[in-house]
MARLUMVO-895711 format. One line per 4 residues: number of its first residue (from 1); for each residue x, y, z of C-alpha. Coordinates in pm, 1 decimal, always signed. Example, Ala and Ser with C-alpha at 12.3 -4.5 7.8 and 13.67 -1.06 7.14 Angstrom:
2
1> +1230.0:-450.0:+780.0  +1367.0:-106.0:+714.0
// end
This chain:
319
1> +5324.2:-118.8:-2577.9  +5077.5:-409.6:-2699.8  +4762.0:-347.1:-2889.1  +4564.5:-448.6:-2605.0
5> +4742.5:-205.7:-2376.6  +4717.5:+91.7:-2607.9  +4338.5:+7.2:-2656.5  +4292.7:-13.9:-2272.1
9> +4495.7:+313.1:-2206.4  +4285.9:+525.3:-2466.3  +3947.5:+337.2:-2417.8  +3948.3:+151.1:-2094.5
13> +3577.9:+67.5:-2101.4  +3582.2:-105.9:-2422.1  +3734.2:-421.2:-2294.2  +3467.5:-456.2:-2029.9
17> +3186.1:-355.2:-2244.3  +3103.5:-694.5:-2378.1  +3123.0:-909.2:-2088.1  +2891.4:-646.8:-1906.1
21> +2643.1:-644.3:-2184.1  +2665.5:-1021.0:-2228.0  +2593.1:-1078.1:-1851.1  +2290.9:-835.6:-1829.0
25> +2154.8:-966.2:-2160.3  +2165.6:-1320.3:-2000.8  +2016.2:-1208.6:-1664.8  +1725.6:-1052.5:-1887.9
29> +1679.8:-1362.2:-2105.2  +1679.1:-1588.2:-1786.4  +1399.5:-1353.2:-1619.6  +1202.5:-1375.0:-1944.0
33> +1220.5:-1760.3:-1913.7  +1119.1:-1732.2:-1552.2  +814.9:-1509.4:-1615.5  +690.7:-1729.7:-1878.6
37> +721.1:-2029.6:-1669.8  +538.0:-1859.1:-1384.7  +263.6:-1742.7:-1633.0  +211.9:-2074.4:-1766.2
41> +213.4:-2234.6:-1426.1  -106.1:-2033.3:-1317.4  -304.6:-2250.7:-1589.5  -116.5:-2555.3:-1505.8
45> -222.2:-2518.7:-1125.3  -569.4:-2425.1:-1234.9  -605.4:-2760.4:-1414.1  -461.2:-2962.0:-1159.3
49> -693.8:-2824.9:-887.1  -969.9:-2989.4:-1086.8  -879.0:-3313.7:-937.1  -651.7:-3251.9:-638.6
53> -735.1:-3018.4:-338.5  -518.4:-2689.8:-295.7  -331.1:-2779.0:+5.8  -271.2:-3129.3:-97.6
57> -143.1:-3020.6:-426.6  +100.8:-2774.8:-271.5  +247.3:-3025.5:-2.7  +341.5:-3262.6:-295.9
61> +529.2:-3001.3:-507.8  +682.9:-2844.1:-202.2  +814.8:-3151.9:-63.1  +950.3:-3251.4:-406.7
65> +1101.0:-2889.6:-475.2  +1265.2:-2901.6:-128.4  +1424.2:-3242.4:-166.8  +1566.6:-3139.0:-506.0
69> +1700.7:-2830.4:-384.6  +1863.0:-2935.2:-82.7  +2042.9:-3240.3:-285.6  +2147.2:-2974.0:-555.0
73> +2279.4:-2734.3:-298.0  +2471.6:-2992.8:-76.5  +2636.3:-3137.1:-379.0  +2734.6:-2801.8:-558.7
77> +2824.9:-2601.2:-243.4  +2944.5:-2862.7:-8.9  +2759.8:-2722.8:+281.2  +2421.5:-2584.0:+406.2
81> +2552.6:-2418.7:+699.0  +2456.7:-2067.6:+776.7  +2548.9:-1823.2:+1063.1  +2341.1:-1864.1:+1386.2
85> +2187.7:-1514.5:+1357.9  +2077.8:-1591.8:+1005.0  +1854.8:-1902.0:+1108.7  +1570.4:-1671.5:+1240.0
89> +1576.0:-1481.3:+926.5  +1548.8:-1796.2:+725.4  +1269.5:-1929.5:+919.6  +1072.2:-1594.8:+889.7
93> +1174.3:-1601.7:+506.1  +1031.4:-1959.6:+476.0  +701.7:-1858.9:+670.9  +632.6:-1552.8:+463.1
97> +768.7:-1631.5:+122.4  +662.2:-1982.4:+118.9  +415.5:-2108.5:+370.1  +187.6:-1803.7:+393.8
101> +237.1:-1705.4:+20.9  +170.9:-2047.6:-122.0  -147.3:-2096.9:+109.5  -299.6:-1771.8:-13.9
105> -180.0:-1815.1:-386.5  -321.2:-2183.8:-392.5  -636.0:-2124.1:-207.5  -701.1:-1776.2:-404.9
109> -620.0:-1959.1:-762.5  -901.1:-2232.7:-651.9  -1165.1:-1956.0:-610.8  -1083.8:-1702.8:-903.7
113> -973.8:-1724.5:-1252.8  -631.5:-1761.1:-1389.9  -661.4:-1426.4:-1576.8  -755.5:-1230.6:-1255.0
117> -468.9:-1399.4:-1060.6  -221.1:-1308.9:-1349.5  -343.1:-945.1:-1359.4  -314.5:-896.2:-994.3
121> +20.7:-1033.8:-973.3  +110.5:-757.4:-1201.2  +92.6:-515.2:-931.9  +411.7:-694.8:-742.6
125> +665.0:-450.3:-858.1  +466.7:-157.6:-712.8  +429.5:-347.9:-395.2  +800.8:-430.2:-389.4
129> +871.2:-64.6:-436.8  +676.2:+31.4:-156.8  +822.5:-231.3:+74.3  +1172.8:-152.6:-29.7
133> +1104.1:+223.9:+50.6  +955.5:+117.4:+369.2  +1276.3:-70.9:+482.8  +1484.9:+186.1:+321.4
137> +1628.7:-7.8:+33.1  +1473.9:+225.0:-220.3  +1335.4:+583.7:-259.7  +1008.4:+658.2:-388.6
141> +960.4:+971.1:-558.6  +670.7:+1143.1:-705.9  +646.0:+904.4:-1003.6  +678.0:+618.5:-769.9
145> +399.5:+749.1:-550.5  +170.4:+809.5:-868.6  +248.9:+453.4:-981.8  +168.7:+308.1:-667.9
149> -166.6:+466.7:-647.1  -246.5:+358.6:-994.0  -136.6:+17.1:-947.1  -382.0:-36.1:-640.4
153> -635.4:+164.0:-827.9  -616.7:-136.2:-1076.7  -619.3:-400.3:-795.2  -917.6:-253.4:-662.5
157> -1089.7:-242.9:-996.3  -1015.6:-623.9:-1047.1  -1108.3:-725.8:-700.6  -1420.3:-473.1:-705.6
161> -1533.7:-637.4:-1020.7  -1569.4:-967.9:-831.4  -1754.3:-827.4:-557.3  -1996.4:-643.1:-780.3
165> -2058.6:-984.5:-961.8  -2152.1:-1150.2:-628.9  -2364.2:-878.4:-503.8  -2564.7:-897.1:-859.4
169> -2610.3:-1251.6:-799.1  -2374.4:-1358.9:-1077.4  -2256.6:-1714.6:-1047.0  -1891.8:-1651.6:-913.9
173> -1848.5:-1954.1:-702.4  -1541.4:-2187.6:-804.2  -1420.7:-2491.0:-618.6  -1668.3:-2387.0:-327.6
177> -1546.1:-2038.9:-259.0  -1636.4:-1690.1:-396.6  -1421.8:-1524.0:-679.8  -1387.8:-1210.3:-438.0
181> -1233.2:-1426.9:-152.8  -1002.3:-1572.8:-429.4  -890.5:-1233.5:-538.9  -834.1:-1126.9:-189.2
185> -619.7:-1425.0:-126.3  -416.3:-1346.6:-426.2  -354.9:-972.2:-317.7  -235.5:-1111.5:+14.8
189> -12.8:-1336.2:-178.2  +126.0:-1062.8:-366.7  +218.5:-883.5:-51.5  +390.6:-1195.7:+85.7
193> +586.8:-1221.0:-243.4  +699.9:-840.4:-225.3  +800.7:-915.8:+146.1  +994.5:-1215.6:+55.4
197> +1183.1:-1068.3:-236.7  +1292.9:-771.1:-29.5  +1373.1:-982.3:+292.1  +1601.3:-1188.8:+79.8
201> +1815.0:-911.4:-27.4  +2017.7:-893.0:+297.4  +2076.3:-1284.7:+315.1  +2185.6:-1288.3:-61.1
205> +2484.9:-1075.1:+31.2  +2614.9:-1345.2:+236.7  +2491.5:-1674.8:+63.1  +2432.6:-1801.6:-264.6
209> +2057.2:-1771.6:-402.9  +2080.5:-2159.9:-418.1  +2141.8:-2195.0:-35.4  +1886.1:-1915.8:+61.6
213> +1627.0:-2068.9:-160.5  +1691.2:-2423.4:-48.1  +1682.0:-2371.8:+306.7  +1398.7:-2108.8:+312.1
217> +1184.7:-2353.0:+118.2  +1246.1:-2647.7:+313.0  +1168.1:-2450.5:+625.3  +846.6:-2318.2:+467.7
221> +762.6:-2688.8:+375.7  +804.2:-2794.6:+738.5  +577.7:-2524.8:+864.6  +325.0:-2616.2:+576.8
225> +307.7:-2996.7:+668.6  +69.6:-2962.7:+977.5  -154.5:-2751.5:+776.6  -164.4:-2940.6:+464.8
229> -124.4:-3292.9:+594.3  -507.1:-3375.6:+652.2  -596.2:-3286.1:+299.4  -321.8:-3485.5:+152.4
233> -425.5:-3782.2:+356.4  -792.6:-3763.3:+239.6  -721.7:-3705.3:-117.2  -790.4:-3980.9:-365.9
237> -460.3:-4008.0:-527.8  -535.0:-4326.8:-733.0  -785.7:-4114.8:-935.6  -561.4:-3844.8:-1020.7
241> -465.3:-3841.7:-1405.1  -134.1:-3870.1:-1560.0  -195.4:-3489.3:-1695.2  -233.1:-3373.7:-1326.8
245> +89.7:-3550.9:-1237.9  +263.7:-3400.4:-1530.9  +140.0:-3063.8:-1423.5  +240.1:-3128.4:-1079.6
249> +603.2:-3215.7:-1204.6  +620.4:-2905.1:-1412.8  +499.8:-2677.0:-1127.7  +755.6:-2802.0:-863.7
253> +1078.2:-2872.0:-1121.5  +1022.3:-2519.1:-1309.7  +794.7:-2288.2:-1126.1  +953.0:-2360.0:-781.3
257> +1320.0:-2462.6:-817.1  +1418.9:-2310.9:-1152.1  +1232.2:-1990.1:-1149.8  +1308.6:-1924.5:-792.9
261> +1679.7:-1976.0:-844.3  +1662.0:-1727.5:-1159.9  +1475.9:-1457.8:-970.5  +1689.3:-1450.9:-661.2
265> +1998.2:-1470.3:-858.3  +1877.9:-1159.3:-1038.6  +1794.4:-997.0:-708.1  +2168.1:-1066.0:-599.0
269> +2305.5:-916.5:-922.3  +2085.2:-616.8:-1007.0  +1858.0:-545.5:-693.1  +1489.4:-556.6:-603.9
273> +1323.4:-317.4:-844.4  +1516.3:-384.1:-1171.2  +1412.0:-759.0:-1103.1  +1057.6:-697.6:-1008.9
277> +1005.7:-504.5:-1350.6  +975.8:-840.0:-1513.6  +667.5:-897.5:-1318.2  +518.5:-659.0:-1574.6
281> +493.0:-955.2:-1826.0  +316.8:-1201.7:-1590.1  -49.3:-1024.0:-1657.8  +30.6:-1044.9:-2041.1
285> +133.5:-1388.6:-2075.7  -95.6:-1533.0:-1777.9  -395.4:-1371.3:-1911.4  -326.4:-1487.5:-2266.4
289> -294.5:-1865.3:-2144.6  -594.4:-1849.5:-1926.7  -809.4:-1706.1:-2230.9  -663.0:-1945.4:-2500.3
293> -627.1:-2274.7:-2279.4  -889.6:-2233.8:-2034.7  -1142.3:-2025.5:-2253.4  -1191.1:-1752.5:-1973.0
297> -1353.9:-1438.3:-2055.9  -1211.3:-1088.6:-2056.8  -1426.8:-830.0:-1923.1  -1412.7:-412.0:-1917.4
301> -1327.0:-428.4:-1550.6  -1038.9:-667.3:-1601.6  -912.6:-465.1:-1893.7  -929.4:-127.3:-1720.4
305> -770.4:-269.9:-1405.7  -474.1:-430.9:-1621.4  -413.6:-88.9:-1785.9  -413.0:+89.0:-1456.4
309> -143.7:-175.4:-1304.6  +37.8:-140.0:-1603.8  +53.9:+235.9:-1598.2  +159.7:+221.2:-1260.4
313> +445.5:-16.2:-1320.0  +559.8:+215.7:-1588.1  +546.1:+504.1:-1356.2  +741.9:+321.1:-1070.4
317> +1019.3:+252.0:-1335.5  +1076.7:+625.5:-1368.5  +1105.3:+669.5:-987.7
// end
């Protein structure tokens, strides 16, 4: 009997421990990169919206991202065909996870701060946990329920802060819209993101993350065109600065193409909740970028709301 055979017979797990550990460590590192990209993207988009309208900004990055993903998927997999029964599911995925989500996200961030956006997105693990429970993917116990309540209390505190500021007559209008409306749109975006993450799981059992994202994003782009085209046509593109064009390139290449691939490859590998936990870091890094780069002001309401969201996430993880 060889040394390898003796080792395998006495300690069979040892020969598989290293690849398993390496695979999960790589998955964790990739998710960390995706979270950093998304956190910085909030600030990048906020800067870009100073020169470009929200819908015009989105249709450019969506069209570019769809083209790149379709080409890469076609070259790497040789086919983009799916079963007929899955066409409707991909259309729904595109509508919820791209069209509606991105409309809410881009219109929301145009009206509120990058810090509030990042903090509200910190509640996405709680939302994903609840949606997973509703569709029967995950069980929500006592800790999960308590975490959900804390998470939504944090959302309420952040949204309520903007409502209170407007009621008191404080200047909270950004790009022609109220901060309260912006925060509510971001909450709607979080719900769409949670639904998209959960709905994608079934398709990821039959197709690669690359094919699912390429097709769903393309469907979402087609649905977005009639809504965003008027804004894009009336946009003065000649006056757009090089910095904004660079931000657009970053936003579609990294925040859409690369990060979406990382996220859904992780959903396929380790499931919804273990992937969603990494959203914990979005409020931390996103708020940091907003404060340092955009000189946004942190308030007590934001701080308490953030603590509630993070506490809710920690309780959800113990579920």
